[in-house]
C-alpha positions as CSV (number, residue, x, y, z in Angstrom):
1,M,106.5,109.9,197.7
2,G,104.4,107.9,195.9
3,R,104.9,105.4,193.3
4,I,105.5,106.9,189.7
5,Y,103.8,105.0,186.8
6,P,105.0,105.6,183.1
7,S,102.8,107.5,180.9
8,T,100.3,105.8,178.2
9,S,102.5,107.6,175.3
10,F,105.6,106.0,177.2
11,L,104.2,102.8,176.8
12,N,103.3,102.9,173.5
13,V,106.9,103.7,172.4
14,L,107.9,100.8,174.7
15,F,105.8,98.7,172.6
16,F,106.8,99.8,169.0
17,L,110.1,99.8,169.8
18,F,110.0,96.0,171.0
19,Y,107.5,94.9,168.6
20,F,108.8,96.7,165.2
21,S,112.5,96.3,166.3
22,P,114.6,94.2,163.4
23,V,114.2,90.4,164.8
24,A,116.4,87.9,162.6
25,L,114.5,84.9,161.4
26,S,115.0,81.8,163.3
27,Q,118.0,79.7,162.3
28,T,115.4,77.3,161.3
29,Q,113.5,79.5,158.9
30,T,116.8,81.0,157.6
31,E,118.1,77.5,157.1
32,T,114.9,76.6,155.1
33,M,114.6,79.6,153.1
34,N,118.2,79.3,151.9
35,N,117.5,75.7,151.4
36,L,114.7,76.7,149.3
37,S,116.9,79.3,147.5
38,K,119.6,76.3,146.3
39,N,116.4,74.3,145.1
40,L,115.5,77.3,142.8
41,T,119.0,78.4,142.0
42,G,119.0,79.6,138.0
43,R,115.3,80.0,138.2
44,I,114.7,83.0,140.6
45,P,116.6,86.1,141.3
46,W,116.8,85.5,145.0
47,T,120.7,86.9,146.3
48,G,121.4,88.3,149.5
49,S,121.4,87.4,153.2
50,D,118.5,88.3,154.7
51,P,115.8,86.4,153.1
52,C,113.2,88.5,153.8
53,A,114.3,91.3,151.4
54,W,114.1,88.8,148.5
55,K,112.0,89.2,146.0
56,G,108.5,88.0,146.7
57,V,109.3,87.0,150.2
58,S,107.0,88.9,152.7
59,C,107.7,88.8,156.4
60,H,106.2,89.3,159.7
61,P,106.7,93.4,160.3
62,A,109.4,92.8,162.7
63,N,111.1,90.4,160.5
64,S,110.5,87.6,162.5
65,S,108.9,84.8,160.4
66,V,108.1,84.4,156.6
67,V,104.6,84.9,155.9
68,G,104.3,84.7,152.4
69,I,106.0,83.7,149.5
70,S,105.2,84.8,145.8
71,L,107.2,82.9,142.9
72,Y,104.7,84.5,140.3
73,G,105.9,84.4,136.8
74,F,109.5,82.4,137.3
75,S,108.7,80.0,134.6
76,L,109.0,76.9,137.2
77,N,108.1,73.9,135.3
78,S,109.1,71.0,138.5
79,S,107.2,71.0,141.5
80,D,110.0,69.3,143.8
81,F,110.2,72.8,145.4
82,L,107.0,72.7,147.1
83,P,107.7,70.4,150.2
84,L,110.4,72.6,151.3
85,V,108.1,75.3,151.2
86,C,105.8,73.3,153.7
87,K,108.8,73.5,156.5
88,I,107.6,77.4,156.8
89,K,105.4,76.7,159.7
90,T,104.4,80.5,159.6
91,L,103.2,80.6,156.1
92,E,100.1,82.5,155.3
93,I,100.2,83.1,151.6
94,L,102.0,81.1,149.0
95,D,101.6,82.4,145.2
96,V,103.0,80.1,142.2
97,S,100.9,81.3,139.7
98,N,101.8,81.7,135.9
99,N,104.2,79.2,135.7
100,H,104.7,75.7,133.9
101,L,103.9,73.3,136.7
102,S,102.1,70.2,135.6
103,S,101.9,68.2,139.2
104,I,101.7,69.1,143.0
105,H,104.0,67.1,144.8
106,D,102.3,64.3,147.1
107,D,104.4,65.8,149.9
108,F,103.0,69.4,149.6
109,I,99.4,68.2,150.6
110,T,100.3,66.2,153.3
111,E,102.9,68.6,155.0
112,C,101.1,72.2,153.9
113,G,98.0,70.9,155.2
114,K,99.5,70.9,158.4
115,I,100.4,74.7,158.5
116,K,97.9,75.8,161.0
117,G,97.6,79.7,159.5
118,L,97.9,78.8,155.7
119,K,95.1,81.3,154.4
120,L,95.7,81.6,150.7
121,L,97.3,79.0,147.9
122,N,97.6,80.4,144.2
123,F,98.4,77.9,141.5
124,S,96.4,79.5,138.5
125,N,97.8,79.9,134.8
126,N,100.1,76.4,135.4
127,N,99.5,73.3,133.3
128,L,98.0,71.4,136.2
129,G,96.1,68.3,135.0
130,V,94.5,66.9,138.4
131,L,92.7,68.8,140.9
132,P,93.9,67.1,144.3
133,T,92.2,66.1,147.2
134,F,93.1,68.5,149.9
135,H,93.4,67.2,153.5
136,G,93.9,69.3,156.2
137,F,94.4,73.1,155.6
138,D,92.0,74.0,158.3
139,A,92.7,77.7,157.9
140,L,92.5,78.1,154.3
141,E,90.3,80.8,153.0
142,S,91.1,81.2,149.2
143,L,92.1,78.7,146.6
144,D,92.9,79.8,142.7
145,M,93.7,77.1,140.5
146,S,92.4,78.9,137.5
147,F,93.6,78.8,134.0
148,N,94.9,75.3,134.3
149,A,94.4,71.8,132.7
150,M,92.4,70.0,135.0
151,R,90.1,67.6,134.0
152,G,87.5,65.3,135.3
153,T,84.8,65.7,137.6
154,I,85.0,67.3,141.1
155,D,83.4,65.2,144.1
156,L,85.3,65.7,147.6
157,Q,88.3,67.4,146.7
158,I,87.5,70.5,148.2
159,D,84.8,69.1,150.9
160,G,87.8,69.2,153.7
161,L,88.3,72.8,153.5
162,V,86.5,74.3,156.5
163,S,87.2,77.6,156.0
164,L,87.2,78.5,152.5
165,K,85.8,81.5,151.1
166,I,87.0,82.0,147.8
167,L,86.8,79.0,145.0
168,N,88.4,79.6,141.7
169,L,88.7,76.5,139.2
170,S,88.0,78.7,136.2
171,F,89.4,78.0,132.9
172,N,90.2,74.5,133.0
173,G,88.3,71.0,131.5
174,F,86.0,70.1,134.6
175,S,82.9,68.1,133.6
176,G,79.8,66.4,134.9
177,S,77.9,67.9,137.4
178,L,78.7,71.1,139.1
179,P,80.2,70.6,142.3
180,T,78.0,70.6,145.6
181,K,80.4,69.3,148.3
182,L,82.1,72.8,149.0
183,G,83.2,72.5,152.4
184,K,81.4,71.2,155.3
185,S,81.0,74.4,157.1
186,M,79.2,76.4,154.3
187,V,81.4,79.4,154.6
188,L,81.8,79.7,151.0
189,Q,81.5,83.3,149.4
190,H,82.9,83.3,145.9
191,L,82.5,80.3,143.8
192,L,84.1,80.7,140.4
193,L,83.3,77.8,137.8
194,S,83.4,79.3,134.7
195,S,85.2,78.1,131.3
196,N,84.8,74.7,132.1
197,S,82.5,71.9,130.4
198,F,80.3,71.1,133.5
199,D,76.6,70.0,132.3
200,G,73.4,69.3,133.9
201,K,71.5,71.5,135.8
202,I,72.2,74.0,138.5
203,P,71.7,72.1,141.6
204,D,69.5,72.9,144.7
205,E,72.0,71.8,146.9
206,L,74.0,74.6,145.8
207,L,71.9,77.4,147.2
208,S,72.3,75.9,150.8
209,N,75.6,77.8,150.7
210,E,73.9,80.9,151.6
211,N,76.9,82.9,152.3
212,L,77.3,83.0,148.7
213,T,78.3,86.6,147.5
214,W,79.6,85.8,143.9
215,I,78.7,82.9,141.8
216,D,80.2,82.5,138.0
217,L,79.3,79.6,135.9
218,K,79.7,81.3,132.6
219,N,81.0,79.3,129.3
220,N,79.7,75.9,130.4
221,I,77.2,73.7,129.3
222,L,74.7,74.0,131.7
223,S,71.1,73.1,130.8
224,H,67.6,73.4,132.4
225,S,66.2,76.5,134.5
226,I,67.5,78.6,137.1
227,P,66.2,77.4,140.3
228,T,63.1,78.9,141.2
229,N,64.3,79.7,145.0
230,I,67.5,81.1,144.2
231,G,66.3,84.4,145.7
232,K,67.1,82.7,149.2
233,L,70.9,83.6,148.7
234,S,70.0,86.8,150.1
235,K,73.8,87.7,150.6
236,L,74.3,87.3,146.5
237,E,75.9,90.4,144.7
238,T,76.9,89.2,141.3
239,L,75.1,86.1,139.3
240,V,77.0,85.3,135.7
241,L,75.2,82.3,134.2
242,S,76.4,83.7,130.5
243,T,77.0,81.3,127.5
244,N,75.5,77.9,128.8
245,Y,72.2,76.4,127.2
246,L,69.7,77.3,130.1
247,T,66.2,77.4,129.5
248,G,63.0,78.4,130.8
249,E,62.1,82.1,132.4
250,I,63.8,84.1,134.6
251,P,62.9,83.5,138.3
252,T,61.1,86.2,139.9
253,S,62.6,85.6,143.1
254,L,66.0,87.4,141.9
255,A,64.2,90.5,142.2
256,N,64.2,90.2,146.1
257,I,68.1,89.8,146.6
258,T,68.5,93.3,147.7
259,K,72.4,93.1,147.2
260,L,72.3,91.8,143.7
261,S,74.3,94.1,142.0
262,R,75.0,92.6,138.5
263,F,73.1,89.4,137.1
264,A,74.2,88.6,133.7
265,A,72.7,85.6,131.7
266,N,73.3,86.5,128.0
267,Q,73.6,83.7,125.5
268,N,71.0,81.1,126.6
269,Y,67.8,80.1,125.7
270,F,65.7,81.8,128.1
271,T,62.1,82.5,127.1
272,G,58.9,84.3,128.7
273,S,58.9,87.8,130.0
274,I,61.6,90.1,131.7
275,P,60.4,89.7,135.4
276,S,58.7,92.7,136.9
277,G,61.2,94.7,139.2
278,I,64.2,92.6,138.2
279,T,66.5,96.1,138.0
280,K,65.4,97.4,141.2
281,Y,68.8,96.6,142.9
282,L,70.6,95.8,140.1
283,T,73.8,98.0,138.4
284,S,74.3,96.0,135.5
285,L,71.5,93.6,133.5
286,D,73.0,91.6,130.7
287,L,70.4,89.2,129.1
288,S,70.9,90.0,125.5
289,Y,70.8,86.7,122.9
290,N,67.9,85.1,124.6
291,T,64.2,84.7,123.2
292,L,63.0,86.8,126.0
293,S,59.4,88.1,124.3
294,G,56.8,90.7,125.4
295,A,57.1,94.5,126.1
296,I,60.0,95.9,128.6
297,P,58.1,97.0,131.6
298,E,57.8,101.3,131.8
299,D,59.8,101.3,135.1
300,F,62.7,98.8,133.7
301,L,65.0,101.5,133.5
302,S,64.2,103.9,135.8
303,P,66.2,103.0,139.2
304,Q,68.6,105.4,139.8
305,Q,71.6,103.3,140.3
306,L,71.2,101.1,137.0
307,Q,74.4,101.6,134.6
308,V,74.2,99.0,132.6
309,V,71.3,97.3,130.7
310,E,71.9,94.7,127.4
311,L,68.7,92.9,125.7
312,S,70.0,92.7,122.2
313,N,69.0,89.9,120.2
314,N,65.6,88.8,121.9
315,K,62.1,89.2,120.7
316,L,60.7,92.2,123.0
317,N,58.2,94.0,121.6
318,G,56.3,97.5,122.2
319,S,57.7,100.8,123.0
320,L,60.7,102.0,124.4
321,P,60.5,102.9,128.5
322,T,60.4,106.8,128.8
323,K,61.9,106.7,132.1
324,V,65.6,106.3,132.2
325,S,68.1,106.2,135.0
326,P,70.4,109.2,134.4
327,N,73.5,106.9,135.3
328,L,73.2,104.8,132.6
329,F,76.3,104.6,130.3
330,R,75.6,101.3,128.3
331,L,72.2,100.7,126.3
332,R,71.8,97.8,124.3
333,F,68.1,97.0,122.6
334,G,69.2,96.3,119.0
335,S,67.7,93.3,117.0
336,N,64.1,93.0,118.8
337,Q,60.8,94.2,117.8
338,L,60.8,97.4,119.5
339,S,58.2,99.8,118.0
340,G,57.4,103.2,118.2
341,N,59.3,106.5,118.5
342,I,62.7,107.3,120.2
343,P,61.7,108.9,123.5
344,S,63.3,112.5,123.1
345,D,63.0,113.4,126.9
346,A,64.5,110.2,127.9
347,F,68.0,110.9,126.8
348,V,68.0,114.7,128.4
349,E,70.0,114.1,131.5
350,L,72.2,110.6,130.1
351,H,75.3,112.8,130.2
352,D,77.1,109.5,131.3
353,L,75.7,107.2,128.2
354,T,78.5,105.9,126.4
355,F,76.9,103.3,124.2
356,L,73.4,103.4,122.7
357,E,72.3,100.4,120.3
358,L,68.5,100.2,119.3
359,D,69.4,98.7,115.7
360,N,67.6,96.4,114.1
361,N,64.2,97.2,115.4
362,I,60.9,98.6,114.1
363,L,61.7,102.5,115.5
364,M,59.7,105.1,113.9
365,G,59.6,108.7,113.4
366,S,62.7,111.0,113.6
367,I,66.1,110.8,115.8
368,P,65.5,113.2,118.6
369,A,68.0,116.2,118.2
370,E,68.1,115.6,122.5
371,L,70.3,113.0,121.7
372,S,73.1,115.4,121.5
373,S,72.8,116.2,125.1
374,C,74.4,112.4,125.4
375,K,78.2,114.1,125.1
376,S,80.0,111.0,126.6
377,L,78.3,108.8,123.2
378,T,81.2,106.7,121.8
379,L,79.0,104.4,119.9
380,L,75.4,105.6,118.5
381,N,73.9,102.6,116.3
382,L,70.2,103.5,115.0
383,A,70.8,101.6,111.6
384,Q,67.8,99.1,110.1
385,N,64.7,100.8,111.5
386,R,62.2,102.9,110.0
387,L,63.4,106.3,111.3
388,S,62.5,109.1,108.7
389,G,63.0,113.0,108.8
390,V,66.3,114.9,108.3
391,L,69.8,113.9,110.0
392,P,69.9,116.3,113.3
393,Q,72.5,119.0,112.7
394,Q,73.2,118.7,116.8
395,L,74.6,115.6,116.2
396,G,77.5,117.1,115.3
397,S,78.3,118.1,119.3
398,L,78.6,114.6,119.7
399,T,82.8,115.1,119.5
400,N,83.3,111.8,121.4
401,L,81.4,109.2,119.2
402,Y,83.7,106.6,117.6
403,V,80.9,104.9,115.7
404,L,78.2,106.5,114.0
405,K,75.5,104.0,112.2
406,L,72.4,105.0,110.9
407,Q,72.1,102.9,107.4
408,L,68.9,100.9,106.4
409,N,66.4,103.8,107.4
410,N,64.4,106.3,105.8
411,L,66.2,109.4,106.3
412,S,66.0,112.3,103.9
413,G,67.5,115.8,103.6
414,A,71.0,116.9,102.9
415,I,74.2,115.6,105.1
416,P,74.9,118.4,107.5
417,T,77.8,120.4,107.4
418,Q,78.5,119.9,111.2
419,I,79.2,116.2,110.5
420,G,82.6,117.1,110.6
421,Q,82.8,118.0,113.8
422,L,82.9,114.3,115.1
423,S,87.0,114.6,114.7
424,K,87.2,111.3,116.7
425,L,84.8,109.3,114.3
426,L,86.6,105.8,113.0
427,T,83.4,104.6,111.5
428,L,80.5,106.4,109.7
429,N,77.6,104.5,107.7
430,L,74.9,106.4,106.6
431,S,73.9,104.3,103.2
432,R,70.5,102.8,102.6
433,N,68.6,105.9,103.0
434,S,67.0,108.9,101.0
435,L,69.7,111.6,101.7
436,S,70.3,114.0,98.6
437,G,72.4,117.2,98.0
438,P,76.2,117.3,97.9
439,I,78.7,115.3,100.1
440,P,79.7,118.4,102.2
441,P,83.4,119.0,101.8
442,D,83.4,119.2,105.8
443,I,83.7,115.4,105.8
444,A,87.6,116.0,105.5
445,N,87.8,116.6,108.9
446,L,87.4,113.2,109.9
447,S,90.7,112.7,110.3
448,T,90.9,109.7,111.6
449,L,87.9,107.8,109.9
450,N,88.5,104.3,108.5
451,F,84.8,103.7,107.1
452,L,82.9,105.3,105.2
453,Y,79.4,104.2,103.9
454,L,77.6,106.4,101.7
455,Q,75.7,103.9,99.1
456,G,72.5,103.6,98.3
457,N,71.2,107.3,98.8
458,K,70.2,110.0,96.3
459,L,73.6,112.2,96.9
460,N,74.3,114.2,93.8
461,G,77.2,116.7,92.6
462,S,81.0,116.2,92.5
463,I,83.2,114.1,95.3
464,P,84.9,117.0,97.2
465,T,88.3,117.2,96.5
466,S,89.2,117.3,100.3
467,I,88.1,113.5,100.9
468,G,91.9,113.0,99.7
469,M,92.6,114.6,103.1
470,L,91.3,111.1,104.9
471,N,94.6,109.7,105.3
472,D,93.5,106.9,107.4
473,L,90.4,105.9,105.4
474,L,90.3,101.7,104.6
475,E,87.1,102.0,102.9
476,L,84.9,104.0,100.7
477,Q,81.4,103.5,99.6
478,L,79.7,105.5,97.4
479,G,77.8,103.7,95.0
480,E,74.1,103.9,93.8
481,N,73.9,108.0,94.1
482,H,73.7,110.6,91.3
483,L,77.3,111.5,91.8
484,G,79.4,112.7,88.8
485,G,81.9,115.1,87.7
486,V,85.7,115.1,88.0
487,I,87.0,112.3,90.4
488,P,89.8,113.6,92.6
489,S,92.5,111.6,94.2
490,M,91.5,109.2,96.6
491,P,93.0,108.5,99.9
492,L,96.2,106.0,99.4
493,S,95.3,104.6,102.6
494,L,92.7,103.2,100.9
495,Q,92.5,98.9,101.4
496,V,89.2,97.4,101.4
497,S,87.1,98.7,98.8
498,L,86.7,101.6,96.6
499,N,82.8,101.6,95.1
500,L,81.7,103.8,92.8
501,S,79.3,102.2,91.2
502,S,75.6,102.8,89.6
503,N,76.6,106.8,89.8
504,N,76.9,109.1,86.8
505,F,80.6,109.0,86.2
506,S,82.0,109.9,82.5
507,G,85.2,110.0,80.8
508,S,88.2,108.0,81.0
509,I,89.2,106.3,84.1
510,P,91.3,108.5,86.1
511,T,95.0,107.6,86.4
512,S,95.3,108.5,90.2
513,F,93.8,105.3,90.8
514,G,97.3,103.3,90.2
515,R,98.4,105.0,93.3
516,L,96.1,102.9,94.9
517,R,98.6,100.3,95.9
518,S,96.8,98.9,98.8
519,L,93.4,98.6,97.3
520,E,91.6,95.2,97.1
521,I,88.3,95.9,95.2
522,L,87.4,98.7,92.7
523,D,83.8,98.9,91.7
524,L,83.0,101.5,88.9
525,S,80.2,99.3,87.2
526,N,77.1,101.2,85.8
527,N,78.7,104.4,84.8
528,S,79.6,106.2,81.5
529,F,83.5,105.5,81.4
530,S,84.9,105.1,78.2
531,G,87.9,104.6,76.5
532,G,90.3,101.6,77.5
533,I,91.5,99.8,80.7
534,P,94.6,101.9,81.6
535,D,97.7,99.5,81.6
536,Y,98.7,100.9,84.9
537,L,95.8,99.2,86.7
538,T,97.8,96.2,86.2
539,G,100.1,97.7,88.4
540,M,98.0,97.8,91.8
541,P,99.9,95.0,93.8
542,A,96.9,94.7,96.4
543,L,93.8,94.4,93.7
544,T,91.8,91.1,93.5
545,R,88.6,92.3,91.8
546,L,88.2,95.3,89.0
547,I,84.2,95.7,88.3
548,L,83.9,97.3,85.0
549,S,80.7,96.1,84.0
550,N,77.7,98.2,82.0
551,N,80.3,101.1,81.0
552,P,80.8,102.1,77.4
553,L,84.2,101.1,77.4
554,S,86.4,99.6,74.5
555,G,89.8,97.7,73.7
556,A,91.5,95.2,75.3
557,I,91.9,94.1,78.5
558,P,95.5,94.6,79.5
559,N,97.4,91.5,80.7
560,F,96.3,91.3,84.3
561,S,98.0,89.3,87.2
562,H,96.4,85.9,87.5
563,H,94.9,86.6,90.7
564,I,92.9,89.5,89.5
565,Y,89.2,89.1,88.7
566,V,87.9,91.3,86.2
567,E,84.6,91.8,85.5
568,Y,83.6,93.6,82.0
569,F,79.6,92.5,81.1
570,G,78.1,95.0,79.2
571,T,80.8,96.8,77.8
572,N,82.8,96.5,74.5
573,L,86.0,95.2,75.9
574,K,87.7,92.3,74.3
575,N,89.5,89.8,76.2
576,N,92.7,88.7,74.3
577,T,94.1,86.7,77.8
578,A,91.4,84.2,78.6
579,Q,93.5,81.3,79.4
580,K,95.5,83.7,82.0
581,N,93.6,85.7,83.5
582,P,90.6,85.1,85.6
583,T,88.6,87.6,83.6
584,A,84.7,87.3,83.5
585,N,81.9,88.5,81.1
586,T,78.8,86.3,80.9
587,G,77.3,83.4,82.2
588,S,75.4,81.9,85.3
589,K,79.0,80.4,86.5
590,N,80.6,84.0,86.3
591,R,77.7,85.5,87.8
592,I,78.0,83.0,90.6
593,S,81.6,83.8,91.1
594,I,80.7,87.7,91.0
595,A,78.6,87.0,94.0
596,V,80.7,85.2,96.3
597,A,83.5,87.5,95.4
598,I,81.4,90.3,96.6
599,L,80.2,88.6,99.8
600,I,83.7,88.0,100.8
601,G,84.6,91.7,100.1
602,S,81.5,92.4,102.2
603,V,82.5,90.1,104.8
604,A,85.8,91.6,104.9
605,A,84.6,94.8,105.4
606,T,82.3,93.6,108.2
607,F,84.8,92.3,110.3
608,L,87.6,95.1,110.0
609,G,84.6,97.6,111.1
610,G,83.9,95.2,113.9
611,F,87.3,95.0,115.0
612,V,87.6,98.8,115.1
613,T,84.7,98.9,116.9
614,L,86.2,96.1,119.6
615,L,89.3,98.1,119.5
616,V,87.5,101.4,120.5
617,V,85.4,99.2,123.5
618,L,88.8,97.5,125.0
619,N,90.7,101.0,124.6
620,L,87.8,102.4,126.7
621,Y,87.4,100.1,129.2
622,L,90.1,98.1,129.8
């Protein structure tokens, strides 16, 4: 009878039982872990007889050795435990991030440098002040020392790390030139040096690390131009150079990096035109806040993979491209010199477009009704152009809008009732146009609205009584229109300003204003209000400015609190409390004070509007 051999499946079972059966740690490692636990007593929750069950401890699948230790976020402030860690010769990962360590024990560098399999060290989010010189650490692939307080220059401290692939020294205080000694074997892939004080130029030697896939140098003091041969980094996927002092032109060789997905170089001093083909392989491009000039290439937005393009605050001219990637979700071209019409066909397929900013240009023609196809829009900003025609009622279908800014254009006609369908809107700015007709009562459907700006138009009729239903409204600007009639009760939520100036209101100042206990600025100037100033206005606790100029008001000014500035030029009011209250009537000094106060109010409103917009962005993308 022949020999019987075990089947393959049986051998697999035996292997599994042998390899994964629980095996206790060696006595040496158990003692080391217990000693480490005693050293950290009261600072970490390590309990029980099995170190492999302790929080933050990772062991080999068979529990035969410790391979990882995470002491993340235990508020450790002494590094005297680190040499004990180095006695675990099987260690592969050590994470001591998010603590209060101010130094690294010298014995740690000496002893842990001898561990043959140590691949990852994370000392981020501590208070370290010095970057140590690493000796040994032959297997170390990832070193993260970001978010510390390290100073000085970098020379040879990390050049001995022959296996280093990821280096993160961001958010420290390093100065001097960018380091070029990054491991003699040149295997580095991720170089993250953002938010330091590195200066000088981007050295050509850096390009010798041809395995680099991610370079982040933002928020430094780098100057000069980008090396023209940066295209030799053929594996590069992410290049971030934002917020530096870089100059010159964008190298054309960047367009040849087929794997480059993200390029951000905003807030620098780049000049010249946009390189042809720069977006051929990119998904995200940010060159905003530079001094780029010339026309935008016609094929600039057409690559199908393109998702984010930001070119705001440059000197670009010419017309907008008509061929646009259907995958775009962020497009920002504001504050340039772009002209011509907004191409209607370009937006028909942009169903994922979330941000569209074309403000502060020289765009003309009408607002395309086709923008209503962009159902995902949360921010639409076409302000400060030369757009004309009516406000398309189709915009009412953009029910995901949080911010709509169309101010400082030449729009005419009535405000469409469909505007009330924008139920998520936080900011609506239609000011400084030529809009006419009444304010639609449907505006009360904007239940989340914080800021409503309709000033500087030709609106007539009365203010709809439904406006009092806007329970989240912080600012209401209705000045410089042709509004009249009875003033309804205003939202009690108003804080920043209520502006009814330069309209056709008459009669007594409404008693309902006295309930606006959070309001800071009330402007009723240039109307036909008569009678006296009601005493209840003195009981508005948040009021800092009351503007009553150019009304046929009469009588004595009540005794307002010392912090309230009352302007009554062009009235018959008498100030009997000139020494007690900061009232104003005539004179250049008073007019200067008025201008300053109005400026402060405008800045406050702009800040609040921007803050709300920021909250929207963070809510959507974090």
